[in-house]
Z-matrix of the N, CA and C atoms (Angstrom, degrees):
N
C 1 1.444
C 2 1.518 1 108.84
N 3 1.301 2 117.40 1 129.01
C 4 1.449 3 122.40 2 179.26
C 5 1.529 4 109.90 3 -88.15
N 6 1.312 5 115.68 4 137.32
C 7 1.454 6 121.15 5 -179.08
C 8 1.522 7 108.45 6 -109.78
N 9 1.323 8 116.50 7 128.95
C 10 1.457 9 121.06 8 176.90
C 11 1.516 10 109.90 9 -85.88
N 12 1.302 11 115.47 10 144.91
C 13 1.463 12 120.61 11 179.73
C 14 1.519 13 110.25 12 -64.50
N 15 1.326 14 116.33 13 140.48
C 16 1.469 15 118.51 14 175.27
C 17 1.520 16 110.04 15 -72.28
N 18 1.334 17 115.78 16 153.48
C 19 1.458 18 119.97 17 174.78
C 20 1.513 19 111.15 18 -80.50
N 21 1.339 20 115.67 19 -32.14
C 22 1.463 21 121.26 20 179.18
C 23 1.521 22 109.00 21 -160.70
N 24 1.331 23 114.55 22 167.72
C 25 1.455 24 121.57 23 -179.61
C 26 1.526 25 108.25 24 -121.93
N 27 1.312 26 115.89 25 132.47
C 28 1.460 27 122.73 26 174.72
C 29 1.523 28 106.26 27 -106.80
N 30 1.330 29 117.11 28 120.58
C 31 1.465 30 121.81 29 -174.81
C 32 1.526 31 109.68 30 -112.81
N 33 1.328 32 116.22 31 124.81
C 34 1.472 33 119.78 32 174.65
C 35 1.518 34 108.92 33 -67.27
N 36 1.332 35 115.80 34 139.30
C 37 1.459 36 121.85 35 -179.39
C 38 1.523 37 111.14 36 -54.39
N 39 1.333 38 116.46 37 -45.37
C 40 1.460 39 120.56 38 -179.24
C 41 1.530 40 111.00 39 -61.97
N 42 1.314 41 118.02 40 -40.83
C 43 1.460 42 121.41 41 179.56
C 44 1.525 43 110.63 42 -63.70
N 45 1.330 44 116.86 43 -41.30
C 46 1.464 45 119.58 44 178.97
C 47 1.521 46 111.02 45 -65.34
N 48 1.325 47 117.55 46 -41.46
C 49 1.470 48 120.92 47 178.54
C 50 1.527 49 110.35 48 -61.07
N 51 1.324 50 117.06 49 -46.08
C 52 1.466 51 120.81 50 178.54
C 53 1.519 52 109.92 51 -61.38
N 54 1.322 53 117.64 52 -45.88
C 55 1.458 54 121.63 53 -178.57
C 56 1.527 55 111.11 54 -60.06
N 57 1.324 56 117.12 55 -47.18
C 58 1.463 57 120.18 56 -179.82
C 59 1.521 58 111.27 57 -59.99
N 60 1.313 59 117.38 58 -42.67
C 61 1.467 60 120.79 59 -178.46
C 62 1.520 61 112.23 60 -70.02
N 63 1.315 62 116.99 61 -40.64
C 64 1.466 63 120.54 62 178.74
C 65 1.524 64 110.39 63 -62.36
N 66 1.312 65 116.94 64 -45.60
C 67 1.462 66 119.90 65 -178.13
C 68 1.521 67 111.92 66 -70.14
N 69 1.324 68 117.42 67 -37.74
C 70 1.467 69 120.55 68 178.23
C 71 1.529 70 110.76 69 -66.22
N 72 1.329 71 117.30 70 -35.71
C 73 1.464 72 121.18 71 -179.28
C 74 1.525 73 112.23 72 -65.54
N 75 1.318 74 117.76 73 -23.01
C 76 1.467 75 121.44 74 -178.11
C 77 1.527 76 113.20 75 -80.52
N 78 1.332 77 117.51 76 -13.13
C 79 1.466 78 119.96 77 -177.81
C 80 1.526 79 111.05 78 -52.82
N 81 1.302 80 120.57 79 141.83
C 82 1.461 81 127.84 80 9.21
C 83 1.532 82 114.36 81 -86.19
N 84 1.344 83 116.86 82 1.85
C 85 1.464 84 120.05 83 178.22
C 86 1.526 85 110.25 84 -81.37
N 87 1.316 86 115.83 85 164.60
C 88 1.456 87 120.07 86 170.79
C 89 1.524 88 107.36 87 -71.72
N 90 1.321 89 115.97 88 132.24
C 91 1.450 90 120.85 89 173.14
C 92 1.514 91 108.73 90 -91.87
N 93 1.330 92 116.64 91 162.57
C 94 1.460 93 119.03 92 179.82
C 95 1.528 94 110.26 93 -150.82
N 96 1.322 95 114.62 94 157.31
C 97 1.463 96 121.38 95 -178.57
C 98 1.520 97 108.83 96 -159.42
N 99 1.315 98 114.97 97 161.46
C 100 1.456 99 121.33 98 171.92
C 101 1.517 100 108.18 99 -103.85
N 102 1.319 101 116.07 100 150.67
C 103 1.458 102 122.96 101 -175.37
C 104 1.523 103 109.33 102 -111.68
N 105 1.322 104 116.66 103 125.26
C 106 1.458 105 121.23 104 -178.76
C 107 1.520 106 110.43 105 -115.72
N 108 1.308 107 115.62 106 141.92
C 109 1.454 108 119.18 107 179.03
C 110 1.511 109 111.82 108 177.53
N 111 1.332 110 114.35 109 -149.67
C 112 1.463 111 121.62 110 -176.09
C 113 1.517 112 110.30 111 -125.58
N 114 1.322 113 114.74 112 142.78
C 115 1.459 114 120.36 113 172.74
C 116 1.513 115 106.84 114 -93.31
N 117 1.302 116 116.48 115 122.22
C 118 1.457 117 121.29 116 -177.07
C 119 1.508 118 110.98 117 97.22
N 120 1.313 119 116.05 118 151.35
C 121 1.459 120 121.59 119 179.66
C 122 1.511 121 111.12 120 -74.57
N 123 1.311 122 116.01 121 -167.91
C 124 1.462 123 121.68 122 -179.10
C 125 1.523 124 109.61 123 -54.09
N 126 1.326 125 114.70 124 123.33
C 127 1.476 126 122.02 125 -179.91
C 128 1.528 127 111.15 126 53.00
N 129 1.341 128 115.72 127 33.29
C 130 1.471 129 122.85 128 179.02
C 131 1.523 130 112.38 129 58.05
N 132 1.350 131 117.46 130 26.58
C 133 1.461 132 120.77 131 176.54
C 134 1.522 133 110.46 132 -66.68
N 135 1.309 134 116.94 133 -25.96
C 136 1.462 135 122.11 134 178.31
C 137 1.524 136 108.28 135 -129.68
N 138 1.340 137 118.13 136 79.45
C 139 1.463 138 121.00 137 -173.74
C 140 1.526 139 113.64 138 -64.06
N 141 1.313 140 118.29 139 -17.09
C 142 1.455 141 120.85 140 -179.74
C 143 1.513 142 114.40 141 -84.65
N 144 1.323 143 117.20 142 -7.44
C 145 1.471 144 120.57 143 -178.94
C 146 1.522 145 109.49 144 -104.34
N 147 1.318 146 115.54 145 126.59
C 148 1.458 147 121.31 146 175.06
C 149 1.516 148 107.58 147 -98.53
N 150 1.318 149 116.14 148 141.62
C 151 1.468 150 121.34 149 -175.68
C 152 1.523 151 109.73 150 -115.35
N 153 1.332 152 116.60 151 109.42
C 154 1.457 153 122.99 152 178.18
C 155 1.518 154 109.04 153 -83.38
N 156 1.337 155 115.88 154 115.86
C 157 1.452 156 120.49 155 -175.45
C 158 1.524 157 113.99 156 -111.08
N 159 1.308 158 117.48 157 -33.18
C 160 1.462 159 121.07 158 -175.37
C 161 1.528 160 110.27 159 -136.83
N 162 1.331 161 113.90 160 152.49
C 163 1.462 162 121.68 161 175.96
C 164 1.525 163 107.60 162 -116.98
N 165 1.319 164 116.11 163 131.64
C 166 1.457 165 122.30 164 177.48
C 167 1.530 166 106.86 165 -107.86
N 168 1.347 167 117.84 166 98.14
C 169 1.473 168 120.35 167 -179.11
C 170 1.531 169 110.99 168 -61.62
N 171 1.321 170 115.82 169 140.10
C 172 1.466 171 121.66 170 179.16
C 173 1.524 172 109.71 171 -129.56
N 174 1.313 173 115.59 172 155.31
C 175 1.454 174 120.67 173 172.23
C 176 1.523 175 108.79 174 -84.68
N 177 1.313 176 116.28 175 143.27
C 178 1.451 177 121.82 176 174.13
C 179 1.530 178 107.03 177 -80.65
N 180 1.329 179 117.16 178 112.50
C 181 1.455 180 121.68 179 -176.57
C 182 1.531 181 112.53 180 -106.13
N 183 1.319 182 117.06 181 20.16
C 184 1.469 183 120.79 182 -179.67
C 185 1.529 184 109.67 183 -57.09
N 186 1.310 185 115.99 184 138.05
C 187 1.462 186 122.47 185 175.11
C 188 1.520 187 109.05 186 -117.71
N 189 1.314 188 117.79 187 133.16
C 190 1.464 189 129.27 188 2.62
C 191 1.536 190 111.30 189 -80.25
N 192 1.335 191 116.71 190 152.41
C 193 1.467 192 121.18 191 -177.13
C 194 1.529 193 114.12 192 -56.48
N 195 1.308 194 117.64 193 -28.48
C 196 1.460 195 120.81 194 -179.50
C 197 1.521 196 114.33 195 -64.11
N 198 1.324 197 117.54 196 -15.72
C 199 1.473 198 121.56 197 179.89
C 200 1.522 199 113.00 198 -98.15
N 201 1.325 200 117.31 199 4.93
C 202 1.465 201 120.22 200 -176.01
C 203 1.528 202 113.19 201 -69.71
N 204 1.317 203 118.89 202 -10.43
C 205 1.470 204 119.69 203 174.86
C 206 1.530 205 110.69 204 -76.94
N 207 1.359 206 116.56 205 -11.74
C 208 1.464 207 120.65 206 -179.11
C 209 1.528 208 113.40 207 -127.44
N 210 1.321 209 117.32 208 -5.03
C 211 1.460 210 121.06 209 -175.73
C 212 1.533 211 109.25 210 -142.59
N 213 1.327 212 115.02 211 156.13
C 214 1.463 213 119.15 212 173.20
C 215 1.516 214 109.55 213 -142.42
N 216 1.314 215 114.40 214 155.87
C 217 1.463 216 122.13 215 172.99
C 218 1.525 217 107.20 216 -146.70
N 219 1.311 218 114.90 217 140.03
C 220 1.465 219 121.52 218 177.76
C 221 1.524 220 107.56 219 -104.26
N 222 1.311 221 115.95 220 130.92
C 223 1.459 222 121.52 221 177.78
C 224 1.532 223 108.52 222 -61.07
N 225 1.326 224 118.23 223 127.11
C 226 1.474 225 120.24 224 -179.94
C 227 1.529 226 113.31 225 -56.00
N 228 1.333 227 117.16 226 -28.23
C 229 1.471 228 119.63 227 177.82
C 230 1.529 229 110.61 228 -64.24
N 231 1.352 230 116.08 229 -34.09
C 232 1.468 231 119.70 230 177.06
C 233 1.524 232 110.35 231 -62.82
N 234 1.327 233 115.89 232 -41.21
C 235 1.464 234 119.39 233 178.82
C 236 1.520 235 110.96 234 -62.09
N 237 1.317 236 116.86 235 -42.98
C 238 1.465 237 119.96 236 179.17
C 239 1.521 238 111.49 237 -63.85
N 240 1.331 239 117.14 238 -42.72
C 241 1.466 240 120.50 239 178.22
C 242 1.530 241 111.18 240 -63.32
N 243 1.335 242 116.33 241 -43.23
C 244 1.469 243 120.41 242 179.51
C 245 1.527 244 110.84 243 -64.32
N 246 1.336 245 117.14 244 -41.08
C 247 1.462 246 120.36 245 178.54
C 248 1.526 247 111.00 246 -62.23
N 249 1.314 248 116.26 247 -45.43
C 250 1.468 249 120.28 248 -179.47
C 251 1.529 250 110.65 249 -63.68
N 252 1.340 251 116.51 250 -47.54
C 253 1.461 252 121.59 251 -179.55
C 254 1.536 253 109.84 252 -60.25
N 255 1.318 254 116.55 253 -45.62
C 256 1.459 255 120.55 254 -179.53
C 257 1.517 256 112.58 255 -64.48
N 258 1.313 257 116.54 256 -44.40
C 259 1.473 258 120.83 257 -178.84
C 260 1.525 259 110.60 258 -58.44
N 261 1.353 260 116.69 259 -39.25
C 262 1.460 261 120.64 260 178.62
C 263 1.523 262 112.26 261 -64.92
N 264 1.330 263 117.21 262 -17.23
C 265 1.463 264 122.33 263 -177.79
C 266 1.528 265 112.84 264 -116.09
N 267 1.319 266 116.42 265 12.74
C 268 1.459 267 120.69 266 178.27
C 269 1.522 268 113.83 267 74.67
N 270 1.324 269 116.95 268 23.55
C 271 1.467 270 122.08 269 179.76
C 272 1.520 271 109.57 270 -117.31
N 273 1.322 272 115.46 271 162.47
C 274 1.456 273 119.70 272 174.37
C 275 1.520 274 110.05 273 -134.20
N 276 1.325 275 115.46 274 160.38
C 277 1.460 276 119.96 275 176.46
C 278 1.527 277 107.03 276 -73.79
N 279 1.324 278 115.50 277 118.28
C 280 1.462 279 121.25 278 -178.82
C 281 1.518 280 112.46 279 -88.36
N 282 1.325 281 116.82 280 -27.53
C 283 1.454 282 121.40 281 -177.11
C 284 1.510 283 109.73 282 167.31
N 285 1.316 284 115.70 283 -155.92
C 286 1.461 285 120.29 284 -178.73
C 287 1.527 286 110.27 285 -131.67
N 288 1.326 287 113.26 286 165.76
C 289 1.464 288 120.71 287 175.94
C 290 1.513 289 107.44 288 -134.00
N 291 1.306 290 115.74 289 149.48
C 292 1.456 291 120.33 290 173.53
C 293 1.517 292 109.12 291 -156.32
N 294 1.313 293 114.26 292 167.28
C 295 1.464 294 119.29 293 -179.25
C 296 1.515 295 110.52 294 -106.34
N 297 1.316 296 114.55 295 156.65
C 298 1.458 297 122.92 296 170.76
C 299 1.526 298 106.50 297 -118.90
N 300 1.335 299 117.50 298 89.47
C 301 1.464 300 120.19 299 -175.72
C 302 1.530 301 114.23 300 -61.88
N 303 1.331 302 116.98 301 -27.11
C 304 1.462 303 120.65 302 -172.88
C 305 1.521 304 114.27 303 -115.74
N 306 1.320 305 118.14 304 2.97
C 307 1.463 306 120.28 305 -175.35
C 308 1.526 307 110.68 306 -148.42
N 309 1.333 308 116.70 307 168.00
C 310 1.474 309 119.83 308 179.08
C 311 1.534 310 112.26 309 -63.31
N 312 1.311 311 115.07 310 161.30
C 313 1.466 312 123.20 311 -176.69
C 314 1.524 313 111.50 312 -83.53
N 315 1.316 314 115.69 313 68.43
C 316 1.463 315 121.44 314 174.32
C 317 1.528 316 107.19 315 -138.87
N 318 1.330 317 117.28 316 151.28
C 319 1.467 318 120.04 317 -175.05
C 320 1.531 319 112.12 318 -59.49
N 321 1.312 320 114.99 319 131.04
C 322 1.463 321 121.22 320 177.52
C 323 1.525 322 108.91 321 -88.54
N 324 1.315 323 115.70 322 172.73
C 325 1.461 324 119.97 323 175.69
C 326 1.523 325 110.31 324 -59.67
N 327 1.331 326 117.26 325 -38.05
C 328 1.470 327 120.81 326 177.89
C 329 1.524 328 111.16 327 -66.06
N 330 1.330 329 116.90 328 -40.58
C 331 1.469 330 119.87 329 177.92
C 332 1.522 331 110.09 330 -57.65
N 333 1.327 332 116.10 331 -43.49
C 334 1.466 333 120.04 332 179.20
C 335 1.520 334 111.33 333 -66.75
N 336 1.319 335 116.37 334 -44.66
C 337 1.461 336 120.79 335 -175.22
C 338 1.529 337 112.36 336 -65.98
N 339 1.332 338 117.18 337 -33.28
C 340 1.455 339 120.50 338 -173.70
C 341 1.530 340 114.39 339 -98.35
N 342 1.316 341 117.62 340 -6.88
C 343 1.469 342 121.16 341 -177.40
C 344 1.526 343 111.20 342 -77.35
N 345 1.328 344 114.86 343 143.17
C 346 1.459 345 120.74 344 169.93
C 347 1.525 346 105.62 345 -89.62
N 348 1.305 347 116.54 346 98.59
C 349 1.455 348 121.40 347 -172.87
C 350 1.523 349 110.94 348 -89.95
N 351 1.323 350 116.90 349 156.00
C 352 1.472 351 126.98 350 -3.60
C 353 1.523 352 110.48 351 -75.36
N 354 1.328 353 115.57 352 151.73
C 355 1.460 354 118.62 353 -178.72
C 356 1.526 355 112.01 354 -158.04
N 357 1.312 356 113.45 355 159.16
C 358 1.456 357 122.40 356 174.47
C 359 1.528 358 107.99 357 -96.02
N 360 1.330 359 116.37 358 132.40
C 361 1.464 360 121.45 359 172.83
C 362 1.514 361 108.58 360 -131.92
N 363 1.317 362 115.21 361 132.51
C 364 1.458 363 121.37 362 169.15
C 365 1.516 364 106.12 363 -105.08
N 366 1.308 365 115.83 364 130.61
C 367 1.458 366 120.80 365 -179.77
C 368 1.520 367 107.54 366 -124.14
N 369 1.322 368 115.42 367 133.43
C 370 1.463 369 121.67 368 179.23
C 371 1.520 370 108.43 369 -125.51
N 372 1.322 371 115.84 370 149.40
C 373 1.455 372 120.90 371 -179.32
C 374 1.519 373 109.99 372 -141.22
N 375 1.348 374 117.06 373 137.84
C 376 1.462 375 118.77 374 176.49
C 377 1.527 376 112.30 375 -64.82
N 378 1.328 377 117.30 376 -23.46
C 379 1.466 378 118.43 377 178.89
C 380 1.527 379 111.97 378 -77.65
N 381 1.333 380 116.39 379 -4.33
C 382 1.467 381 122.37 380 174.68
C 383 1.529 382 110.12 381 -125.02
N 384 1.323 383 116.55 382 36.77
C 385 1.468 384 123.90 383 175.25
C 386 1.523 385 114.15 384 56.21
N 387 1.311 386 118.19 385 28.94
C 388 1.465 387 122.78 386 178.41
C 389 1.526 388 113.21 387 58.64
N 390 1.316 389 117.46 388 21.08
C 391 1.461 390 120.66 389 176.70
C 392 1.536 391 108.64 390 -78.54
N 393 1.316 392 118.02 391 130.16
C 394 1.469 393 119.13 392 -175.97
C 395 1.520 394 112.72 393 -70.44
N 396 1.292 395 114.23 394 144.50
C 397 1.453 396 122.50 395 169.84
C 398 1.522 397 104.92 396 -118.01
N 399 1.315 398 116.49 397 125.20
C 400 1.464 399 122.10 398 -178.01
C 401 1.522 400 108.78 399 -99.74
N 402 1.320 401 115.66 400 133.93
C 403 1.464 402 121.38 401 -176.69
C 404 1.520 403 110.55 402 -133.22
N 405 1.324 404 115.60 403 143.05
C 406 1.457 405 122.29 404 170.65
C 407 1.524 406 106.26 405 -108.32
N 408 1.332 407 116.58 406 117.86
C 409 1.457 408 122.23 407 -179.17
C 410 1.515 409 109.57 408 -103.20
N 411 1.324 410 114.65 409 136.73
C 412 1.458 411 120.76 410 177.59
C 413 1.515 412 109.09 411 -133.61
N 414 1.328 413 114.94 412 146.58
C 415 1.457 414 119.94 413 173.65
C 416 1.518 415 108.24 414 -84.69
N 417 1.285 416 115.24 415 148.25
C 418 1.460 417 119.16 416 -179.69
C 419 1.511 418 111.25 417 -116.55
N 420 1.313 419 115.06 418 -177.07
C 421 1.458 420 120.84 419 177.56
C 422 1.520 421 109.46 420 -66.03
N 423 1.309 422 115.76 421 145.70
C 424 1.468 423 122.80 422 178.15
C 425 1.527 424 112.00 423 54.61
N 426 1.345 425 116.07 424 33.62
C 427 1.454 426 119.81 425 175.22
C 428 1.516 427 115.02 426 80.92
N 429 1.315 428 118.37 427 -0.33
C 430 1.465 429 120.10 428 179.09
C 431 1.522 430 108.61 429 -73.12
N 432 1.321 431 116.10 430 130.93
C 433 1.461 432 120.78 431 -178.66
C 434 1.518 433 109.56 432 -108.60
N 435 1.316 434 114.99 433 153.01
C 436 1.459 435 119.32 434 176.13
C 437 1.526 436 108.67 435 -135.45
N 438 1.304 437 114.78 436 157.54
C 439 1.460 438 119.90 437 176.14
C 440 1.512 439 108.15 438 -142.87
N 441 1.321 440 114.00 439 149.12
C 442 1.457 441 117.59 440 175.64
C 443 1.517 442 108.34 441 -137.21
N 444 1.338 443 116.35 442 142.32
C 445 1.457 444 119.31 443 178.87
C 446 1.517 445 110.72 444 -70.86
N 447 1.308 446 115.25 445 148.69
C 448 1.465 447 121.65 446 177.03
C 449 1.527 448 109.09 447 -118.36
N 450 1.322 449 117.32 448 137.98
C 451 1.475 450 119.07 449 176.14
C 452 1.519 451 110.18 450 -71.70
N 453 1.324 452 115.37 451 151.65
C 454 1.457 453 119.87 452 177.46
C 455 1.510 454 109.80 453 -141.45
N 456 1.319 455 114.54 454 154.27
C 457 1.457 456 121.88 455 174.76
C 458 1.529 457 107.61 456 -134.42
N 459 1.319 458 115.15 457 164.30
C 460 1.453 459 120.15 458 -178.20
C 461 1.516 460 109.66 459 -111.80
N 462 1.336 461 115.85 460 147.94
C 463 1.455 462 121.92 461 175.25
C 464 1.522 463 108.30 462 -134.09
N 465 1.333 464 116.08 463 154.84
C 466 1.472 465 119.54 464 177.72
C 467 1.489 466 112.33 465 -75.79
């Protein structure tokens, strides 16, 4: 199934607060989480807007542990649990979030190399006040990857 890039992301205030705290708690390692919500606005009136409603905190299971300040990995079992939990509540996994404790909140070469594209990634960094940066990552020809920023707004 092909996924079209969202035009924008609507983030619930509570979800952003949870995400910021989960990622900050993981310091000095990269924190990570899955993002659950809906594709399309109310009753799909705005199909280009994705609505982030819940955050599924995950442990960073990157091996070796000493590299977790620069890398993250989400246990596939966490993804399955999040998908099941979301489906029971009419939500789906929209993408993932992680922190960059030592660098700006933009996709790194590793983020591109390890992503299952196309995908949504939210990246937060303490050096940018934990403000989320939303990115759409796509794989390109001959392994070339691209990313583009996505606008986001907050809702209560």
